[in-house]
N, C-alpha and C positions, 0 to 999 in steps of 0.2 A: 495519614500523609497525603492520600489522594492518588489519583492516577497519573502516570507519566505519559504525556502526549508527545508523539513523534511524527514528523512529516519527512518523507523520503521522495525527493524529486525524480524526474525522469532522466533518461540518458543524456539528452542534449539540453537539459534545463539546468537551473541553478537554484540555490536557496532564495535568490532574489527574483525568481520568476513570478508570474501572476499568482500561482497557488501559494508559494512561499511567502509572498508579501501579504496575501490575504490572511494566512494563518498567523504571521508575526504581528499583524495589526489587531486581529480579533482574539487571538489566543497567545499572548506574549510569553506565557510560560512554556509553550511548545518547543521541543528540541527540533531545530531546523538547521541542518548543516549542508555544506557543499560536498558532493561526492564526485571524484574524478578518477580516471584510469579505468582499468579493466574490471571485470566482475569481482575478482578475488581482492583487488585493492579496495574496491568500494565496500565489500563485505567485511574486510579486516577493519576498516575505519568504523563502520556501523557497530561491529562487535565491541570495539574499544569504547565508543561513545556510550553504548548501552550496558557496559560491564557494571554490575552492581545495581542496575535499575530493575524494578519489578513493577507489576500492575501497569503494563504497557498497553496503550491504545495507539496503534500505528496506522497512519494513513500513507499509502504508497501509490504513486502515480506512474503508470506505464512501467519503465524499467525499475523505478522505485517500488512498484507493486510486486514485481518479481523478487526484489531484494527483501521486502517485508515478508513474503511467504517463505523464502529460504530461511530467514532468521527465525520465523515462528516455528518452522519444522524442526529446527535444531534447539529451540529454547521455548517450547510451548508453555511450560509452567510459568514463565515470566510474562507471557502475553495474554491480555484479557480479550482483546478484539482486534480484528484487522478491518480496515476500510480500504478497498482496492478500487482505483480509478483506471479503467482500461489497462489492467495489468498485463505485462508482456510474458504471460505464462507459456506461450508457444515457443519460446527460445530455448536452445539447448541447455543453458545455465540452470533452467528449472530442475532438471534431473541430475545436476552435477554433485549432489550430496545426498543427505538423508531425504528420502521421499516417502512420506507417510500421510495418513489421513489426519487432518487437523479436526479437533473437537471444539475448538473455540469458535465464537461467532465470527463469521466473515460476511461483510456487506460489500457487494460488488456492483459498481456502476460501469456500464459500457455503452458507448454510442453506437447506434445502428449504422451510422455513416462513417465509422472508423475505417480509414484507408491505410492505417499503419499496422494495427494489430487486429486480426480477424476475430470479431466478437463471438462467432459460432464455435471456433476452435477453443477459445478461452472458456466458454460456457461448458463445453464437454470436459475439459480438464478440471474446472472448478467443481463440477458435479461429482467427479471421481474422487477428489482430494479433500473437499470441505464438507464435513458431515452436518454442519450447522450454517448453511449458506442462505443468504438473502440476496437474490440476483435481480438486478434491474437493467433491462435493455431499454435505453432511452433514445429519443430522436436527437442525436447530437453527433459531433465529430470526435476524433481521438482525444483532443484536449478537453472535451466536455465544457466548452466555453459557455453554452447556454445553461446547463443544469448545475454546474459547480457553484456559482455564486448564490443560487436560490435554495440549495439543500439546507436542511435544518442541522447545521453543524453543532450547535449546542447539544442537541439530542444525540446526534451521531457519536459525539466524543464523550459520552458517558457510557458506563458499563451496564446500563439497564436495558 
């Protein structure tokens, strides 16, 4: 049946943001939803959408990266890979539930000029909780405007 691709946008973004539009245009099978409300409301919606889904490859941007990690920590057997874009792992919601080391592959991109989420704090957290981490600190901002469009998404969104 193949992998289930999922994109989770950031706190102040929507499914119609630049990344959401990119994914819906290039990967029309990807699950791309709008998330609103507080962390619990967003996680409840995500859990509902992904109920019954397996072989998940989840891309999470900023707050969506935080959501992706929380989901994976609670449903690791359903997730094949996480791709995190400047994930907001330094927020208190990170430790609001099960906190355990993830064994699945995690690919993380973070901009060295990020003035929203401190990349050095995130790297320390990632190194502690992701045993199979591929970390990329890139010359970019929080939104990863420069690097996002040129990443090899076909390769990233496979489980190899």
